[in-house]
C-alpha positions in Angstrom: 0.0 0.0 0.0 1.2 3.5 -0.8 0.7 5.4 2.4 1.1 9.1 2.2 0.5 9.8 5.9 2.2 8.3 8.9 1.4 8.9 12.6 4.0 11.1 14.0 5.2 11.1 17.6 2.1 12.3 19.4 3.2 12.5 23.0 3.3 16.2 23.4 0.1 16.6 21.4 -1.8 14.2 23.6 -0.6 15.9 26.7 -2.5 19.0 25.6 -5.8 17.2 25.1 -8.7 16.6 27.4 -8.9 13.1 29.0 -12.3 11.6 28.3 -13.5 10.5 31.7 -16.9 10.6 33.3 -17.9 10.5 36.9 -20.1 12.1 39.6 -19.8 15.8 40.2 -21.1 17.2 43.5 -21.1 20.7 42.0 -24.6 20.3 40.5 -24.7 23.9 39.3 -22.0 22.9 36.7 -23.8 19.8 35.5 -24.5 21.2 32.1 -20.8 22.2 31.5 -19.2 19.5 29.5 -15.9 18.3 30.9 -15.0 17.0 27.5 -15.6 20.2 25.5 -12.5 21.8 24.1 -12.5 25.6 24.4 -8.8 26.6 24.1 -6.9 23.6 22.6 -6.0 24.3 18.9 -8.1 22.1 16.6 -5.2 20.3 15.0 -4.4 18.6 18.3 -8.0 17.6 18.7 -8.2 16.2 15.2 -5.0 14.2 15.6 -6.2 12.7 18.9 -9.7 12.0 17.6 -8.6 10.3 14.4 -6.0 8.2 16.2 -8.4 7.2 18.9 -11.1 6.1 16.4 -8.5 4.2 14.5 -7.1 2.6 17.6 -10.1 1.7 19.8 -12.4 0.5 16.9 -9.8 -2.0 15.8 -8.3 -3.2 19.0 -8.5 -6.7 20.6 -11.6 -5.8 22.5 -13.9 -4.0 20.1 -12.8 -5.8 17.0 -11.1 -8.8 18.5 -13.9 -9.9 20.9 -16.7 -8.5 18.8 -16.7 -7.9 15.1 -13.8 -10.2 14.0 -15.5 -13.0 15.8 -19.0 -12.1 14.4 -17.5 -12.1 10.9 -15.7 -15.4 11.7 -12.2 -14.3 10.6 -10.8 -15.6 13.8 -11.8 -17.7 16.8 -10.5 -17.7 20.4 -8.1 -20.4 21.3 -9.6 -20.5 24.8 -12.4 -18.7 26.6 -14.7 -19.1 23.6 -17.8 -17.5 25.1 -18.0 -14.6 22.6 -17.6 -17.1 19.7 -20.8 -18.6 20.9 -22.5 -15.2 21.4 -22.0 -14.8 25.1 -20.6 -11.2 24.6 -19.3 -9.3 27.6 -21.8 -6.6 28.1 -19.1 -4.4 29.7 -17.1 -4.6 26.4 -20.1 -3.7 24.3 -21.1 -0.8 26.7 -17.6 0.6 26.6 -17.5 0.4 22.8 -20.7 2.4 22.4 -20.0 4.9 25.2 -16.3 5.5 24.3 -17.1 5.9 20.6 -19.5 8.7 21.4 -17.0 10.2 23.8 -14.5 10.4 21.0 -17.0 11.8 18.5 -17.5 14.7 20.9 -13.9 15.7 19.9 -14.9 16.0 16.3 -18.0 17.9 17.4 -15.8 20.2 19.4 -13.9 21.0 16.2 -17.2 21.9 14.5 -18.2 24.1 17.4 -14.9 25.9 17.5 -15.1 26.6 13.8 -18.8 27.8 14.1 -18.7 29.9 17.2 -18.2 33.6 16.4 -15.8 34.0 19.3 -13.4 31.2 18.2 -13.7 30.6 14.5 -11.4 33.3 13.3 -8.6 32.0 15.6 -9.2 28.5 14.3 -9.1 29.4 10.6 -5.3 29.6 10.7 -5.3 25.8 10.8 -7.4 25.5 7.6 -10.7 26.9 6.3 -13.4 26.8 8.9 -15.6 25.0 6.3 -12.9 22.3 5.8 -12.5 21.6 9.5 -16.3 21.4 9.9 -16.8 19.1 6.9 -14.0 16.7 7.6 -15.1 16.4 11.3 -18.6 15.7 10.1 -17.5 13.0 7.8 -15.6 11.3 10.6 -18.8 11.4 12.8 -20.9 10.0 9.9 -18.4 7.1 9.5 -18.6 6.2 13.1 -22.4 6.6 13.5 -22.9 4.3 10.5 -20.7 1.7 12.3 -22.7 2.1 15.5 -26.0 1.8 13.6 -24.8 -1.3 11.9 -23.9 -2.8 15.3 -26.9 -1.8 17.4 -29.8 -0.6 15.1 -31.4 2.8 16.0 -28.8 5.1 17.6 -28.6 8.8 18.6 -27.5 11.1 15.8 -29.6 14.2 15.3 -29.7 14.9 19.1 -26.3 13.4 19.9 -23.1 15.3 20.8 -25.0 18.3 22.2 -24.1 17.5 25.8 -24.4 21.2 26.8 -28.1 21.2 26.0 -29.4 17.6 25.4 -28.4 15.0 28.0 -30.9 12.4 26.9 -30.8 12.2 23.1 -33.4 10.4 21.1 -32.5 7.5 19.0 -32.8 8.0 15.2 -34.7 5.2 13.4 -32.5 3.4 10.9 -34.9 4.1 8.1 -34.5 7.8 8.5 -30.9 7.7 9.9 -29.3 6.3 6.8 -30.8 8.9 4.4 -29.9 11.6 6.9 -26.2 10.4 7.1 -26.2 10.3 3.3 -27.5 13.8 2.9 -25.1 15.2 5.6 -22.2 13.5 3.8 -23.1 15.2 0.6 -23.3 18.6 2.4 -19.9 18.0 3.7 -18.5 17.0 0.3 -20.1 20.0 -1.4 -18.4 22.3 1.2 -15.1 20.8 0.5 -15.4 21.3 -3.2 -15.4 25.1 -2.7 -12.7 25.2 0.0 -9.4 27.0 -0.5 -7.2 25.8 2.3 -7.1 22.3 3.9 -5.8 21.4 7.3 -2.4 22.9 7.7 -1.5 20.4 10.4 -3.2 17.7 12.6 -4.9 15.6 9.9 -3.0 12.3 10.1 -5.3 10.6 7.7 -4.9 12.7 4.5 -2.4 15.4 5.5 -4.9 18.2 4.7 -5.4 17.0 1.1 -8.9 18.3 0.2 -9.2 16.2 -2.9 -8.6 13.0 -0.8 -11.2 14.1 1.7 -13.7 14.6 -1.2 -13.0 11.1 -2.5 -13.3 9.7 1.0 -16.6 11.5 1.5 -18.0 10.3 -1.8 -16.8 6.7 -1.1 -18.5 6.9 2.3 -21.7 8.1 0.5 -21.4 5.2 -1.9 -21.1 2.7 1.0 -24.2 4.1 2.7 -26.1 3.7 -0.5 -24.9 0.1 -1.2 -25.7 -0.8 2.4 -29.4 0.0 1.7 -29.5 -2.2 -1.4 -32.2 -4.5 0.2 -34.5 -1.6 1.1 -34.1 1.1 -1.6 -35.2 0.3 -5.1 -33.2 3.2 -6.7 -29.9 2.4 -5.0 -28.0 1.7 -8.2 -29.1 4.9 -9.8 -28.0 6.9 -6.8 -24.7 5.0 -6.5 -23.8 5.6 -10.1 -24.3 9.3 -9.7 -22.0 9.3 -6.7 -19.3 7.3 -8.6 -19.5 9.9 -11.3 -18.7 12.6 -8.8 -15.4 11.0 -8.0 -14.6 8.2 -5.5 -11.2 6.6 -4.5 -9.1 5.9 -7.5 -6.0 4.1 -6.1 -4.5 2.9 -2.8 -3.1 6.4 -2.4 -6.6 7.5 -1.5 -7.1 4.9 1.2 -8.6 6.3 4.5 -6.2 4.8 7.0 -4.5 5.5 10.3 -1.0 4.3 9.7 0.8 3.6 13.0 4.5 4.0 13.1 6.1 1.7 15.7 6.3 0.4 19.3 5.4 2.7 22.2 2.1 4.4 22.9 0.5 6.2 21.2 2.3 5.2 18.0 1.8 1.4 18.1 -1.0 -0.4 16.3 -3.8 -1.8 18.4 -3.3 -5.5 17.6 0.4 -5.2 18.4 -0.6 -3.7 21.7 -3.0 -6.6 22.5 -0.8 -9.4 21.4 2.8 -8.2 22.1 2.5 -5.6 24.8 -0.4 -7.4 26.4 1.3 -10.7 25.9 -1.9 -12.5 24.9 -2.3 -15.2 22.3 -6.1 -15.4 22.5 -7.0 -15.5 18.8 -6.2 -17.4 15.6 -7.8 -17.7 12.2 -10.8 -19.9 11.9 -10.8 -23.2 10.1 -13.5 -21.8 7.8 -11.5 -18.8 6.8 -8.3 -20.8 6.3 -10.2 -23.3 4.1 -11.7 -20.4 2.0 -8.2 -18.9 1.5 -6.7 -22.3 0.5 -9.4 -23.2 -2.0 -10.6 -26.1 0.1 -14.2 -27.4 0.4 -15.7 -27.7 3.9 -17.0 -31.2 4.0 -18.2 -30.8 7.6 -20.5 -27.9 6.7 -21.1 -29.1 3.2 -19.7 -26.0 1.6 -18.3 -25.9 -2.0 -15.5 -23.3 -2.3 -16.0 -21.1 -5.4 -12.2 -21.0 -5.6 -11.6 -24.7 -5.2 -8.0 -25.6 -6.0 -6.7 -22.0 -5.8 -4.5 -21.0 -2.9 -4.8 -17.3 -2.1 -1.3 -15.6 -1.8 -2.7 -13.4 1.0 -2.9 -16.4 3.2 0.9 -16.4 3.8 0.7 -12.7 4.6 -2.2 -13.0 6.9 -0.5 -15.7 9.0 3.1 -14.7 8.5 6.2 -16.6 7.5 6.8 -17.6 11.1 3.8 -19.8 10.8 3.7 -20.7 7.2 7.3 -21.9 6.9 7.0 -24.4 9.7 3.6 -25.8 8.8 1.5 -23.9 11.2 -1.3 -23.4 8.7 -4.3 -24.9 10.6 -7.2 -22.8 11.7 -9.5 -23.4 14.7 -13.1 -24.5 14.0 -15.4 -21.7 14.9 -18.0 -21.9 17.7 -16.8 -24.9 19.7 -17.0 -25.1 23.5 -14.0 -24.1 25.7 -13.3 -27.8 26.3 -13.5 -28.9 22.7 -11.4 -25.9 21.5 -8.7 -26.5 24.1 -8.6 -30.2 23.1 -8.3 -29.3 19.4 -5.5 -26.8 20.0 -3.6 -29.3 22.3 -4.0 -32.1 19.8 -2.7 -29.9 17.0 -0.2 -27.9 18.9 2.4 -27.9 16.1 -0.1 -27.1 13.4 -2.4 -24.5 14.7 -1.6 -20.9 13.6 -0.2 -18.8 16.4 -0.3 -15.1 15.6 1.9 -14.6 18.6 4.9 -16.2 17.0 7.9 -14.0 16.2 8.7 -12.4 13.8 5.1 -11.2 13.9 2.7 -11.5 11.0 1.9 -8.2 9.3 -1.4 -7.7 11.2 0.4 -7.9 14.6 3.3 -5.6 13.7 3.6 -2.3 15.5 3.3 -0.3 12.3 0.1 -1.9 10.9 -2.8 0.2 9.9 -6.5 0.7 10.7 -8.7 1.1 7.7 -11.8 3.3 7.5 -12.5 2.8 3.8 -10.1 1.6 1.1 -9.9 1.7 -2.7 -10.3 -2.1 -3.1 -13.7 -1.9 -1.3 -14.7 0.9 -3.5 -13.9 -1.1 -6.6 -15.9 -4.1 -5.2 -18.9 -1.7 -4.7 -18.5 -0.4 -8.3 -18.5 -4.0 -9.5 -21.8 -4.7 -7.8 -23.4 -1.4 -8.8 -22.5 -2.2 -12.4 -24.0 -5.7 -12.4 -20.8 -7.6 -11.5 -18.6 -5.7 -13.9 -15.4 -7.7 -14.6 -13.1 -4.6 -15.0 -14.0 -3.3 -11.5 -13.7 -6.8 -10.1 -10.2 -7.3 -11.4 -9.3 -3.8 -10.2 -10.6 -4.6 -6.8 -8.5 -7.8 -6.5 -5.3 -6.1 -7.7 -5.9 -3.2 -5.3 -6.3 -5.7 -2.5 -3.1 -7.6 -3.3 -1.2 -4.3 -3.7 -2.5 -3.1 -0.3 -1.8 -6.4 1.5 1.5 -7.0 -0.4 3.2 -3.9 1.1 5.6 -6.2 2.8 5.2 -9.3 0.6 8.9 -9.9 0.3 9.0 -10.7 4.0 6.7 -13.7 3.4 7.7 -14.7 -0.1 11.4 -14.1 -0.2 11.2 -11.7 -3.1 8.5 -9.4 -4.6 8.9 -11.2 -7.9 7.8 -14.5 -6.4 4.8 -12.8 -4.7 3.8 -11.0 -7.9 3.9 -14.2 -9.9 1.7 -15.9 -7.3 -0.7 -13.0 -7.4 -1.0 -13.0 -11.2 -1.5 -16.8 -11.3 -4.2 -16.6 -8.6 -6.1 -13.7 -10.3 -6.0 -15.5 -13.6 -7.5 -18.5 -12.0 -10.2 -16.5 -10.3 -11.2 -14.6 -13.4 -11.4 -17.9 -15.3 -14.0 -19.1 -12.8 -15.7 -15.7 -13.0 -16.0 -15.9 -16.8 -17.5 -19.4 -16.6 -20.0 -18.5 -13.8 -23.7 -17.7 -14.0 -24.8 -14.3 -12.8 -25.5 -15.8 -9.3 -22.1 -17.4 -9.4 -20.4 -14.1 -10.3 -22.2 -12.5 -7.3 -20.8 -15.2 -5.0 -17.3 -14.9 -6.4 -17.2 -11.1 -6.1 -18.7 -10.9 -2.6 -16.6 -13.8 -1.3 -13.4 -12.1 -2.6 -14.6 -8.9 -0.9 -14.8 -10.8 2.4 -11.3 -12.3 1.8 -10.0 -8.7 1.3 -11.6 -7.2 4.4 -9.7 -9.3 6.9 -9.1 -7.1 10.0 -12.1 -4.8 9.0 -14.5 -6.9 11.1 -17.3 -4.4 11.4 -17.5 -3.9 7.6 -17.3 -7.6 6.8 -19.9 -8.5 9.4 -22.2 -5.8 7.9 -21.6 -7.1 4.4 -22.5 -10.7 5.4 -25.7 -9.5 7.0 -26.5 -7.5 3.8 -25.7 -10.2 1.3 -25.4 -13.6 2.9 -21.9 -14.1 1.5 -19.5 -15.8 2.0 -21.3 -19.1 2.3 -18.3 -20.5 4.2 -19.7 -18.9 7.4 -20.8 -21.6 9.7 -24.3 -21.0 11.1 -25.7 -22.1 14.5 -26.6 -25.8 14.3 -24.2 -26.6 11.4 -21.2 -28.9 11.9 -18.0 -27.0 12.5 -15.6 -29.9 13.2 -16.4 -33.5 12.4 -19.5 -34.3 14.5 -19.2 -31.1 16.6 -21.8 -28.5 15.8 -21.7 -24.7 16.4 -24.2 -24.1 19.2 -24.9 -20.5 19.9 -25.4 -19.9 23.6 -27.7 -17.0 22.9 -30.4 -17.6 20.3 -29.9 -15.8 17.0 -32.3 -17.7 14.8 -30.9 -19.7 11.9 -28.0 -17.3 11.1 -25.1 -15.5 12.7 -25.7 -12.9 15.3 -27.6 -9.9 13.7 -26.6 -7.2 16.3 -25.2 -6.5 19.8 -27.2 -5.2 22.8 -27.5 -1.6 23.6 -25.3 0.0 26.3 -26.8 -1.2 29.5 -26.1 2.2 31.2 -28.7 3.8 28.8 -31.5 2.0 30.7 -30.6 4.2 33.7 -29.3 7.4 32.1 -31.6 7.6 29.0 -34.3 5.1 29.8 -37.3 6.4 27.8 -35.3 6.8 24.6 -33.5 3.5 24.7 -36.7 1.7 25.5 -38.4 3.4 22.6 -35.5 2.4 20.3 -35.7 -1.2 21.6 -39.4 -1.3 20.7 -38.7 0.3 17.3 -36.2 -2.3 16.2 -38.2 -5.3 17.5 -36.5 -5.8 20.8 -33.1 -5.3 22.3 -32.1 -8.9 21.6 -29.3 -10.7 19.9 -31.7 -12.1 17.3 -33.2 -8.8 16.1 -32.5 -8.3 12.5 -31.5 -4.8 11.4 -33.5 -2.7 9.0 -31.1 -2.9 6.0 -30.1 -6.6 6.5 -31.0 -9.4 4.1 
């Protein structure tokens, strides 16, 4: 991947920022004064902090590791498999929801500082007021979409107004998604007439307005595609957005690129595995089989890429595993006892992401992705009725992105590139021979294979499309005669959502109860509005 922006040393910047803490305050006359609102800190510091925090906490071993990456079945826990079987720690889910909103308040503070008559002139030295407002709004929209796709109805129109609204209403999904789409367009339109981007502090795009416009349009495209099951005109709307200009290469990827060991510069999975010294996760048997072109005879799944070994597999697990034959995934959804027995019986074969030298995803300078070019090309392929040109562009963008350190796993880049070309040729041959339904499966399954580590996006795409079919559902066999038995009922498919923050039932009771009624119950088996 061609990264233009790298996280710099942030220690001094972070020292200047407010710590997002909550607690009781006996000075009740000050209850409406937000302890999180920034009134004097320059906006670049706030933007750096907020971007980094969103990229770090969303993709760490708790919010992704024990939630979305398990829901999407990219990996399983080697022990303590409760979350694999949908016994999610409510404290983790509560913190994910609450802390995401806490962080979004930082972006809202930037908007407020660039709107308030007393402060906007001083802030304009760091970039046009309109640019700071629009880019902060796009970051909020990205995160609120993720929250809505995790829980259902969530606060948006009344959120982040903690000086005036302490109990925000929850926006219905059917009105929220069009609202997010409209607000994203407003932000993009503002950027199109801007003169000066961020002069400092923007660690995602370095103040490049054109890249922000492409990000905004790509986010709009994703919002439209996500509504494909509920909006009949979605393709028409999507094509118009594509014509406006979306991401065109990996240079446009919206990422937070971490730079190396030591907080706050290290990547979140590195912190969880290496700093935290935990080896809790490994790839699932189902994902490994998909990557290796193997059919799953336990589940009865026929791999659309049968006989083709994906070159990304070596990169995903690292040479430290691949070169010694540690290429076995763990069957998803087994009990603690069965999982421990499986790992113990295959101790020299099971993938250990903890092994040194670390696989790419565990390295300290790994990245967190908000939206990338490959995903945009996959969406274009779908919008244009499974267009082959976009499909090939998506695959090549994925291999370029994941192959940033390919020589580490393949010895030389030439060997890697030869493997990539052979694999793409094989996939395209299967694509050419497939029916329309077969092309759909091939494209959406490749999209899933690309989205590894983007658990929330992959989980949402499965719920929207039903692909990949390699996903093991409750009641299906996951390993020989052992079935995946979900401990919380989710119907006949994987978990559709997580439960609302339990604190809301005390702090915002009427509104969360109204939301729970609106979506059909605050339960694990409640399907979201846009899902298939």
